[in-house]
C-alpha positions in Angstrom: 0.0 0.0 0.0 1.4 3.4 -1.1 1.7 6.4 1.2 -1.2 8.1 -0.7 -3.4 5.1 -0.2 -2.8 5.0 3.5 -4.4 8.5 3.8 -8.2 8.1 4.5 -10.7 9.3 1.9 -12.1 11.8 4.4 -8.8 13.6 4.5 -8.4 13.8 0.7 -12.1 14.9 0.4 -11.4 17.8 2.9 -8.4 18.9 0.9 -10.2 18.7 -2.4 -13.1 20.8 -1.1 -10.8 23.8 -1.6 -11.4 23.5 -5.4 -15.2 23.7 -5.3 -16.8 26.4 -7.4 -19.4 28.5 -5.7 -21.7 31.3 -6.8 -20.4 34.8 -5.8 -22.2 36.2 -2.7 -22.3 39.7 -4.3 -22.4 40.9 -7.9 -23.9 37.5 -8.8 -24.6 38.6 -12.4 -20.8 38.7 -12.9 -20.3 35.1 -12.1 -18.6 34.4 -15.5 -15.8 36.7 -14.3 -15.8 36.2 -10.5 -16.1 32.4 -10.4 -12.8 30.6 -10.8 -13.8 27.8 -13.1 -10.3 26.5 -13.4 -11.0 24.7 -10.1 -13.4 22.5 -12.0 -10.6 21.5 -14.4 -8.4 20.8 -11.4 -11.0 18.4 -9.9 -11.3 16.8 -13.3 -7.6 16.2 -13.5 -7.5 14.8 -9.9 -10.1 12.2 -11.1 -7.5 10.8 -13.5 -4.7 10.4 -10.9 -5.8 7.2 -9.2 -9.0 5.4 -8.2 -8.9 6.9 -4.7 -8.6 10.4 -6.0 -11.4 9.8 -8.4 -13.6 8.4 -5.6 -12.9 11.6 -3.6 -12.9 14.3 -6.3 -15.7 13.2 -8.6 -18.6 13.9 -6.1 -17.1 17.4 -5.6 -16.9 17.9 -9.3 -20.6 17.4 -9.7 -21.7 18.9 -6.4 -21.3 22.4 -7.8 -21.7 22.0 -11.5 -20.7 25.0 -13.7 -21.3 24.2 -17.3 -20.4 27.6 -18.8 -17.0 29.2 -19.3 -15.3 26.0 -18.2 -13.0 25.5 -21.2 -12.5 27.1 -24.6 -15.1 24.8 -26.2 -18.0 25.1 -23.7 -20.2 22.8 -25.9 -17.7 20.0 -25.5 -17.6 20.4 -21.8 -21.4 20.4 -21.6 -21.8 17.3 -23.7 -19.1 15.4 -21.7 -20.9 16.3 -18.5 -24.3 15.1 -19.8 -22.7 11.9 -21.1 -21.2 11.2 -17.6 -24.5 12.0 -15.9 -26.4 9.7 -18.3 -24.0 6.8 -17.5 -23.8 7.5 -13.8 -27.1 9.2 -12.7 -26.1 9.0 -9.0 -23.6 11.8 -9.6 -26.4 14.3 -10.4 -28.3 13.3 -7.3 -25.6 15.1 -5.3 -25.6 18.3 -7.3 -26.5 21.3 -5.2 -25.4 24.3 -7.4 -26.0 24.3 -11.2 -24.9 27.0 -13.6 -25.7 26.4 -17.3 -26.0 28.3 -20.5 -29.1 27.3 -22.3 -27.4 27.8 -25.6 -24.8 25.1 -25.0 -24.4 21.8 -26.7 -25.1 22.9 -30.3 -21.7 22.0 -31.8 -19.2 20.2 -29.5 -16.8 19.5 -32.4 -18.7 16.5 -33.6 -19.4 15.1 -30.1 -23.0 14.2 -29.5 -25.1 12.8 -26.7 -26.3 9.4 -27.7 -30.1 9.3 -27.8 -30.1 5.7 -26.7 -28.1 6.6 -23.6 -30.5 9.4 -22.8 -33.5 7.2 -23.3 -32.1 4.5 -21.0 -31.3 7.0 -18.3 -34.6 8.8 -18.5 -36.5 5.5 -18.7 -35.7 4.7 -15.0 -36.5 8.3 -13.8 -39.6 8.9 -11.8 -41.4 11.5 -13.9 -45.0 12.6 -14.5 -46.6 10.6 -17.3 -47.4 13.6 -19.5 -43.9 15.0 -19.0 -42.5 11.7 -20.0 -44.7 11.7 -23.1 -43.2 15.1 -24.1 -39.6 13.6 -23.8 -40.6 10.6 -25.9 -42.1 12.9 -28.5 -38.7 14.6 -28.8 -37.1 11.2 -29.3 -34.7 12.0 -26.5 -32.8 14.2 -28.9 -30.4 16.5 -26.9 -30.7 19.1 -29.6 -34.5 19.3 -29.2 -34.4 19.3 -25.4 -33.0 22.6 -24.1 -29.6 22.2 -22.4 -30.8 23.6 -19.1 -33.8 21.3 -19.1 -31.6 18.3 -19.8 -29.3 19.2 -16.9 -32.2 19.6 -14.5 -33.5 16.1 -15.3 -30.2 14.7 -14.0 -29.9 17.1 -11.0 -33.3 16.9 -9.3 -31.9 17.9 -5.9 -30.3 21.2 -7.0 -30.6 24.0 -4.4 -29.2 27.0 -6.4 -29.7 27.5 -10.1 -28.1 29.9 -12.5 -29.3 29.9 -16.1 -28.2 32.1 -19.0 -30.8 32.1 -21.8 -32.3 33.9 -24.7 -35.8 32.4 -25.1 -37.4 30.2 -22.4 -38.4 26.9 -23.9 -41.7 25.2 -22.9 -39.9 22.3 -21.2 -37.7 24.5 -19.1 -40.7 26.6 -17.9 -42.5 23.4 -16.9 -39.5 22.2 -14.8 -38.9 25.5 -13.1 -42.5 25.8 -12.0 -42.2 22.8 -9.8 -46.0 22.4 -10.1 -48.0 19.4 -11.2 -51.5 20.7 -10.4 -51.6 23.5 -13.0 -54.1 23.8 -15.7 -53.6 20.8 -17.9 -52.7 22.8 -21.1 -50.7 25.5 -19.2 -47.4 24.7 -20.9 -48.8 23.5 -24.2 -49.6 25.5 -27.3 -53.3 26.2 -27.6 -54.9 23.9 -30.1 -56.6 25.7 -33.0 -60.1 25.1 -34.1 -58.9 23.4 -37.3 -56.6 21.0 -35.4 -57.9 17.4 -35.6 -55.6 16.3 -32.8 -53.2 18.1 -30.6 -51.3 14.9 -29.9 -49.4 14.6 -33.2 -46.9 17.4 -32.6 -46.5 17.4 -28.9 -47.2 13.8 -27.7 -49.9 14.8 -25.2 -53.4 13.8 -24.8 -55.8 16.6 -24.1 -58.5 14.3 -22.7 -56.6 13.6 -19.5 -58.5 15.6 -16.8 -56.9 13.9 -13.8 -55.1 16.1 -11.3 -51.7 14.7 -10.4 -51.0 15.0 -6.7 -48.2 12.7 -5.8 -44.5 13.7 -5.9 -42.0 12.5 -8.4 -38.4 12.1 -7.4 -37.0 13.4 -10.7 -39.5 16.2 -11.2 -40.3 19.3 -9.2 -36.8 20.3 -7.9 -38.0 19.9 -4.2 -34.8 21.4 -2.7 -34.6 24.4 -5.0 -34.3 27.7 -3.0 -32.5 30.2 -5.2 -32.8 30.9 -9.0 -30.8 33.3 -11.2 -32.2 33.9 -14.7 -30.0 36.0 -17.0 -30.6 37.1 -20.5 -27.5 36.5 -22.6 -27.7 39.8 -24.5 -27.0 43.3 -23.3 -29.5 44.6 -25.9 -32.6 42.5 -25.6 -34.9 41.8 -22.6 -37.1 39.0 -21.4 -40.9 39.7 -20.8 -42.2 38.6 -17.5 -44.6 36.2 -19.3 -41.6 34.1 -20.5 -40.4 33.3 -17.0 -43.6 33.7 -15.0 -43.6 29.9 -14.3 -40.3 30.2 -12.4 -42.0 32.4 -9.8 -44.5 29.6 -9.2 -42.1 27.1 -7.6 -43.4 26.6 -4.1 -39.9 26.3 -2.5 -38.0 29.2 -4.2 -37.4 32.1 -1.8 -34.7 34.0 -3.7 -35.1 35.1 -7.3 -32.6 37.2 -9.2 -32.9 38.2 -12.9 -31.0 40.2 -15.5 -32.8 41.9 -18.4 -36.4 41.4 -17.3 -39.2 43.5 -18.9 -42.1 43.9 -16.5 -44.1 46.8 -17.8 -47.8 47.4 -17.9 -48.0 46.1 -21.4 -47.1 42.6 -20.2 -49.4 42.5 -17.1 -52.6 41.4 -18.9 -50.7 38.6 -20.7 -49.7 36.7 -17.6 -51.1 33.2 -17.5 -51.6 32.9 -13.7 -52.6 36.4 -12.5 -54.2 35.0 -9.3 -51.1 33.0 -8.2 -49.0 34.2 -5.3 -45.4 33.3 -5.0 -43.3 32.4 -1.9 -40.4 34.5 -3.0 -38.9 36.7 -0.2 -35.8 38.2 -1.9 -36.2 39.6 -5.4 -33.4 41.3 -7.4 -34.2 42.7 -10.8 -30.9 43.9 -12.4 -31.0 45.9 -15.7 -34.8 45.6 -15.7 -37.4 47.6 -17.6 -40.3 48.5 -15.3 -43.0 51.0 -14.6 -45.4 51.6 -11.7 -48.0 49.1 -13.0 -45.3 46.5 -13.4 -44.1 47.1 -9.8 -47.6 46.8 -8.5 -48.1 43.5 -10.4 -44.8 42.3 -8.9 -46.1 42.9 -5.4 -49.3 41.1 -6.1 -47.3 38.1 -7.5 -44.8 38.3 -4.6 -46.7 39.5 -1.5 -44.2 38.1 0.9 -41.2 40.2 -0.3 -38.8 41.3 2.4 -35.9 42.4 0.2 -36.3 44.2 -3.2 -33.6 45.5 -5.6 -34.6 47.3 -8.8 -31.8 48.4 -11.1 -33.3 50.0 -14.1 -31.7 49.2 -17.5 -30.0 51.6 -19.8 -31.1 52.6 -23.3 -29.0 49.8 -24.9 -31.2 47.0 -23.4 -34.4 48.8 -24.1 -33.5 49.8 -27.6 -36.7 48.3 -29.1 -38.9 50.4 -26.8 -40.2 53.7 -28.2 -39.1 56.8 -26.4 -42.7 57.6 -25.5 -43.0 54.4 -23.5 -39.6 54.6 -21.9 -40.6 56.5 -18.8 -41.2 55.8 -15.1 -43.3 58.1 -12.9 -41.8 58.0 -9.5 -44.8 59.3 -7.5 -46.8 56.4 -8.9 -44.0 54.1 -7.7 -44.2 55.7 -4.3 -47.9 55.1 -4.1 -47.3 51.4 -4.9 -44.6 51.1 -2.3 -46.7 52.7 0.5 -49.6 50.4 -0.4 -47.8 47.0 -0.9 -44.3 47.4 0.5 -45.0 47.4 4.2 -43.2 44.1 4.7 -40.0 45.3 3.1 -36.9 45.1 5.2 -34.4 46.0 2.4 -35.1 48.3 -0.5 -32.6 49.2 -3.3 -33.7 51.4 -6.2 -31.1 52.6 -8.7 -31.9 54.7 -11.7 -28.5 56.2 -12.5 -28.1 54.2 -15.7 -31.7 54.5 -16.8 -31.9 55.6 -20.4 -35.5 56.9 -20.3 -37.2 59.6 -18.3 -37.5 59.7 -14.5 -40.3 62.0 -13.5 -41.3 63.3 -10.1 -40.3 61.7 -6.8 -41.4 58.7 -4.7 -42.1 60.8 -1.6 -42.5 59.6 2.0 -41.6 56.1 3.0 -42.5 56.5 6.6 -45.3 54.0 6.3 -42.7 51.3 5.7 -42.1 50.8 9.4 -40.2 47.5 8.9 -37.6 49.0 6.5 -34.1 48.8 7.9 -31.8 49.2 4.8 -32.5 51.7 2.1 -30.4 52.5 -1.0 -31.8 55.2 -3.2 -30.9 58.5 -5.0 -31.9 61.6 -3.1 -33.5 63.0 -6.3 -35.7 59.9 -6.7 -36.8 60.1 -3.1 -37.6 63.7 -2.6 -37.3 65.3 -6.0 -34.9 67.8 -7.6 -34.5 71.4 -6.6 -33.5 74.2 -8.8 -33.3 76.7 -6.0 -30.2 76.5 -3.8 -29.4 75.9 -1.1 -33.0 75.3 0.1 -36.3 74.8 -1.8 -39.5 74.8 0.3 -41.2 72.7 -2.3 -38.7 69.8 -1.9 -39.1 67.9 1.4 -36.1 67.1 3.5 -34.8 63.6 4.0 -35.8 63.6 7.7 -39.5 64.1 6.7 -39.7 61.1 4.4 -37.5 58.4 5.9 -38.9 55.7 8.2 -37.8 55.8 11.8 -36.9 52.1 11.7 -34.0 52.8 9.3 -30.5 51.4 10.2 -28.5 52.0 7.1 -28.9 54.6 4.3 -27.0 54.6 1.0 -27.5 57.5 -1.4 -27.0 56.3 -5.0 -25.3 58.5 -7.6 -27.6 61.2 -8.9 -27.3 61.3 -12.6 -28.5 64.9 -12.7 -26.0 66.0 -10.1 -25.0 69.5 -11.2 -21.6 71.1 -11.5 -19.9 74.4 -10.8 -21.6 76.8 -8.4 -24.9 75.1 -8.4 -23.1 71.9 -7.5 -21.6 73.5 -4.4 -25.0 74.7 -3.3 -26.4 71.2 -3.8 -23.6 69.6 -1.7 -24.2 72.1 1.0 -27.9 71.4 1.1 -27.4 67.6 1.2 -24.7 68.0 3.9 -27.1 70.0 6.1 -29.8 67.4 5.7 -27.4 64.6 6.7 -26.4 66.6 9.7 -30.1 67.1 10.5 -30.7 63.3 10.4 -27.8 62.6 12.7 -28.6 65.2 15.3 -32.4 64.9 15.3 -32.5 61.9 17.6 -35.5 60.6 15.7 -33.6 57.7 14.2 -32.4 55.6 17.2 -31.3 52.6 15.0 -29.4 54.6 12.4 -25.8 53.5 12.4 -24.4 54.0 8.9 -24.8 56.4 6.0 -22.8 56.2 2.8 -22.6 58.0 -0.5 -22.0 56.4 -3.9 -18.2 56.6 -4.8 -19.1 58.0 -8.2 -19.6 61.4 -6.6 -16.6 63.5 -7.4 -16.5 64.6 -3.9 -18.3 63.4 -0.8 -21.7 65.2 -0.8 -22.1 64.8 2.9 -18.8 66.4 4.0 -16.1 64.4 5.7 -17.1 65.2 9.3 -20.7 64.1 8.8 -19.7 60.9 6.9 -17.5 59.9 9.8 -20.3 60.7 12.3 -22.8 58.6 10.3 -20.5 55.6 10.3 -20.1 55.5 14.0 
């Protein structure tokens, strides 16, 4: 027995854990840059050293499965992973984090996933009958089943999911919903009046009125808690109707998106307007929204405790007409005061917004559970053209909730320069001093300004006092 073989598997497993890939805790939308995917290649190399190393490293290799940006030819990496999961389904049972690009697997330098292998692996899976019929109608062709859907079939116990996509295929929406008791044709194209049978193209029977109530071990993603959905393009956006099903999963508590379009024009098109989600944390990065969309968001997610809205710039919303590219802040304020009383964290950023921001949100004092607030002063109280004080513009002290613990002032894109800029800084500085010395905010412990300000708008003394 060699010296290596005398070391227990538990010791090697503990050492190899240092090469696990994990999702970044902050700036999650930058995971392609922040995640060191070379660790996955290291684990793959360790699997080739000896049987003991393979036994210790392979479970870690598939525990956190990143199938994008792994190697120069991402398609090849994806196909190899699917091949391994099809041959050894037990590996996917241990997957807890999955990051996949839904555009993978189209080339792979001639490599293909054998349909027979897929059929054999899927045949032993515990799946709903109609879902299995859909797979059979696709002839288990990896090119007809979306890459993300295929990965989720083999990783039913995933807890955190990160998907980069363009369009959301029918099969992926069905899997992400985690629901079996939906309307029977919810994820099927509506059959036209001239269609003799809806079964020919999709492999489903429309005459099955039974409601499925039992759980299936390979369907429903019962452990799923966190979902990231990112549009691959910096120009286009995803309507809420395309990913609405993902909000329906009963176990998902954290939802993060990039490039979501949730405007009033999409609200009437939602399929399940009466459904309420269990999501508590919602982050909408580079999104396109208006007051009606935000109200619809609260109706869909009434249990929200943390909300981040980062409005998209004009590049992503290029297809929207200028007349529609507007957000009325006082209408947003009305929605927040009506539906946002359970919010603990609120982050609203409009600095990169390419449209028009009109008016101001106004008072948030009704949000008596709010502890952490990130917002631009202009979006909250409005913009003054009279310096240093304007009676028409309320002070921060009159609009902030007394429960506040941290305040972060985002960059004001209309922050002025020269003499007017100095007056504005002086006015903001006085308001911060008023907040600190008023004694009306007993829990306030930190106030910070966006570093993109050329100079600290609060003044050095007040910033230090605010951070004590």
